[in-house]
C-alpha positions as CSV (number, residue, x, y, z in Angstrom):
1,M,11.7,-4.9,-26.1
2,L,10.3,-1.5,-24.9
3,I,7.5,-3.3,-23.0
4,G,10.1,-5.6,-21.4
5,R,12.2,-2.6,-20.2
6,T,9.1,-0.7,-19.0
7,F,8.0,-3.9,-17.1
8,L,11.4,-4.1,-15.3
9,I,11.2,-0.4,-14.3
10,Y,7.8,-0.9,-12.8
11,V,9.0,-4.0,-10.9
12,A,12.0,-2.1,-9.5
13,L,9.8,0.8,-8.4
14,M,7.3,-1.5,-6.8
15,T,10.0,-3.4,-4.9
16,L,11.5,-0.2,-3.7
17,V,8.2,1.1,-2.4
18,V,7.2,-2.2,-0.6
19,V,10.7,-2.8,1.0
20,A,10.9,0.8,2.2
21,S,7.3,0.6,3.6
22,N,8.1,-2.7,5.4
23,F,11.0,-1.1,7.1
24,L,9.4,2.3,7.9
25,V,6.2,0.7,9.4
26,Q,8.3,-0.4,12.4
27,Y,8.9,3.2,13.3
28,P,6.1,5.4,14.8
29,L,6.2,9.1,14.3
30,P,8.1,11.0,17.0
31,G,6.8,13.9,19.0
32,S,3.3,15.3,19.7
33,V,0.8,17.8,18.4
34,A,-1.7,19.5,20.7
35,G,-1.0,16.9,23.4
36,M,-1.5,14.0,21.0
37,Q,1.3,11.5,20.8
38,L,2.0,11.0,17.0
39,G,3.5,7.6,17.8
40,D,0.1,6.4,18.9
41,L,-1.4,7.4,15.6
42,L,1.0,6.7,12.7
43,T,4.1,5.0,11.5
44,W,6.4,6.3,8.7
45,G,5.2,3.5,6.5
46,A,1.8,5.2,6.1
47,F,3.4,7.9,3.9
48,S,5.5,5.6,1.6
49,Y,3.1,2.7,0.9
50,P,0.4,4.6,-1.1
51,F,3.0,5.0,-3.9
52,A,2.5,1.3,-4.6
53,F,-1.0,2.1,-5.9
54,L,0.4,4.8,-8.1
55,V,2.9,2.4,-9.6
56,T,0.2,-0.3,-10.1
57,D,-2.2,2.2,-11.7
58,L,0.4,3.6,-14.1
59,T,1.4,0.1,-15.1
60,N,-2.3,-0.8,-15.7
61,R,-2.8,2.3,-17.8
62,Q,0.4,1.8,-19.9
63,L,0.7,-2.0,-20.1
64,G,-2.8,-3.3,-19.3
65,P,-4.1,-5.5,-16.4
66,Q,-2.3,-8.7,-17.3
67,V,1.1,-7.0,-17.2
68,A,0.1,-5.1,-14.1
69,R,-0.7,-8.4,-12.3
70,R,2.7,-9.7,-13.3
71,V,4.3,-6.5,-11.9
72,V,2.4,-7.0,-8.6
73,V,3.4,-10.7,-8.4
74,A,7.1,-10.0,-9.3
75,G,7.2,-7.1,-6.9
76,F,5.5,-9.2,-4.2
77,A,8.1,-12.0,-4.5
78,V,11.2,-9.8,-4.6
79,A,9.9,-7.4,-1.9
80,V,8.9,-10.2,0.5
81,A,12.3,-11.9,0.1
82,L,14.1,-8.6,0.8
83,S,11.8,-7.7,3.6
84,F,12.9,-10.6,5.7
85,F,16.2,-8.7,6.0
86,A,14.7,-5.2,6.4
87,A,11.9,-6.2,8.8
88,T,10.7,-9.1,11.0
89,P,9.4,-12.3,9.3
90,R,5.9,-11.5,10.7
91,I,5.9,-8.0,9.2
92,A,7.1,-9.5,5.9
93,I,4.4,-12.1,5.8
94,A,1.7,-9.6,6.8
95,S,2.9,-7.1,4.2
96,G,3.2,-9.6,1.4
97,S,-0.3,-11.0,2.0
98,A,-2.0,-7.6,2.3
99,F,0.0,-6.2,-0.6
100,L,-0.9,-9.0,-3.0
101,L,-4.6,-9.0,-2.4
102,G,-4.9,-5.2,-2.1
103,Q,-3.0,-4.6,-5.3
104,L,-4.9,-7.3,-7.3
105,L,-8.2,-5.7,-6.1
106,D,-6.9,-2.3,-7.2
107,I,-6.2,-3.7,-10.7
108,A,-9.6,-5.2,-11.0
109,I,-11.4,-2.0,-10.0
110,F,-9.1,0.2,-12.1
111,N,-9.8,-2.0,-15.2
112,K,-13.5,-1.9,-14.6
113,L,-13.6,1.9,-14.4
114,R,-10.7,2.8,-16.8
115,R,-13.2,4.0,-19.5
116,Q,-14.8,6.5,-17.2
117,T,-13.6,9.9,-16.1
118,W,-9.8,9.8,-15.7
119,W,-9.7,10.1,-11.9
120,R,-12.3,7.6,-11.0
121,A,-10.3,4.4,-11.8
122,P,-7.2,5.3,-9.8
123,L,-9.1,6.9,-6.9
124,A,-11.6,4.1,-6.5
125,G,-9.0,1.4,-6.9
126,S,-6.6,3.0,-4.4
127,L,-9.3,3.7,-1.8
128,I,-10.9,0.2,-1.8
129,G,-7.5,-1.6,-2.2
130,S,-6.1,0.5,0.7
131,G,-9.0,-0.5,2.9
132,L,-8.4,-4.2,2.4
133,D,-4.6,-3.8,2.6
134,T,-4.8,-1.9,5.9
135,A,-7.2,-4.4,7.5
136,M,-5.1,-7.4,6.5
137,F,-1.7,-5.9,7.3
138,F,-2.3,-4.6,10.7
139,S,-4.3,-7.6,11.8
140,F,-1.6,-10.1,10.6
141,A,1.3,-8.0,11.9
142,F,0.0,-7.1,15.3
143,A,-3.2,-8.7,16.4
144,P,-2.6,-11.3,19.2
145,F,-4.7,-13.9,17.3
146,F,-2.0,-14.1,14.6
147,V,0.8,-14.9,17.1
148,F,1.5,-18.1,15.1
149,L,3.0,-15.8,12.4
150,G,5.6,-14.5,14.9
151,P,6.0,-13.0,18.4
152,N,3.6,-10.3,19.5
153,D,4.8,-6.7,19.6
154,G,4.3,-5.4,23.2
155,F,4.4,-1.8,22.2
156,A,1.8,-2.3,19.5
157,L,-0.5,-4.0,22.0
158,E,-0.3,-1.3,24.7
159,V,-3.7,0.4,25.3
160,V,-3.9,4.1,24.1
161,P,-6.7,6.6,23.3
162,L,-8.1,5.8,19.9
163,L,-6.3,8.0,17.3
164,G,-4.7,9.8,20.2
165,L,-7.8,11.9,20.6
166,V,-11.0,9.9,21.2
167,A,-11.7,8.9,24.8
168,V,-11.9,5.3,23.8
169,D,-9.0,3.0,24.9
170,T,-7.8,0.6,22.3
171,P,-4.6,-1.4,21.4
172,R,-2.1,0.9,19.7
173,W,-2.1,-1.2,16.5
174,I,-5.8,-0.5,16.0
175,S,-5.1,3.3,16.3
176,W,-2.2,2.8,13.9
177,A,-4.5,1.1,11.4
178,L,-7.1,3.8,11.5
179,G,-4.5,6.5,11.2
180,D,-2.8,4.7,8.4
181,L,-6.0,4.4,6.5
182,L,-6.8,8.1,6.9
183,V,-3.3,8.9,5.5
184,K,-3.8,6.5,2.6
185,I,-7.1,8.1,1.8
186,L,-5.5,11.5,1.8
187,C,-2.5,10.2,-0.3
188,A,-4.9,8.6,-2.8
189,I,-6.4,12.0,-3.4
190,V,-3.1,13.9,-3.5
191,L,-1.5,11.2,-5.8
192,L,-4.1,12.0,-8.4
193,L,-2.0,15.0,-9.2
194,P,1.1,13.1,-10.4
195,Y,-1.1,10.5,-12.1
196,G,-3.0,13.2,-14.0
197,A,0.3,14.9,-14.9
198,L,1.8,11.7,-16.2
199,M,-1.2,10.7,-18.3
200,S,0.2,12.5,-21.4
201,V,3.6,10.8,-20.9
202,V,2.5,7.3,-19.8
203,K,0.2,6.4,-22.6
204,P,-1.2,2.9,-23.3
205,M,1.0,0.8,-25.5
206,P,-0.7,-0.8,-28.6
207,K,-0.6,-4.4,-27.2
208,A,-1.7,-3.2,-23.8
209,S,-4.7,-1.3,-25.2
210,K,-6.0,-4.5,-26.8
211,A,-5.5,-6.5,-23.6
212,A,-7.4,-3.9,-21.6
213,V,-10.5,-4.0,-23.8
C-alpha cells in the first residue's frame, strides 16, 4: 500500500516536471547580458527539466529500477497527452521521445553505479541521460529534417552567433541545445545537494532493495 502511494506521488511529480518543461521550452529568456541576447542561448525549460532526473533517481533509490521504469513510462504517457494541450504536437512528440530514452538510460546507469560513492550514480546518470535527451529533443523539435513531425519554427531556424558569444553563425536551435546542455550539467551538480539531503529520508524499501540487487 505504501509503495503504491509512493509510486503515485512520483508519477505526479514526473508529470508536473515534464508538462511544465514542454510549456516553458517555447519561451526564450528575455533581455541581454554583456551584449549577449539570452533568447539566443536558453529557454526557460532548461531550468525545469533537470528535476525529472532528480525524480527518477529518487524513485530508483527508494523503489528500485523496475518501479522507476514504470514511473518513467507512466509519466511519459500522461505528460505527452497533457503536453498536446500545453505545447505544439511536434514539441510533445520530441519531448516524449527524448524523455523516455533519456530517463531509461539514466535508470540503467544509476542502477549500475548505485553501490558506489553516493554521488556517482545520480551524477553520471543525469549527465549522460541529459546528453541524449538534449540531442534528441532539439533535433526532433526544431531541425528542418524532422519537418514531418510538424511545421518548422522560423524563430528557431534564424542564424545567430553560437551561444550568443562565439563568432560562428548557427541556427538558433543549436545554440539553444548547447546552452540547454550546459544548464543541465550545472543543474545535475547542484541537484546533488537535495539528493544527498533526502538520502536519509528516502530510503530503499525492502522489496525495492531486493529488486535492485
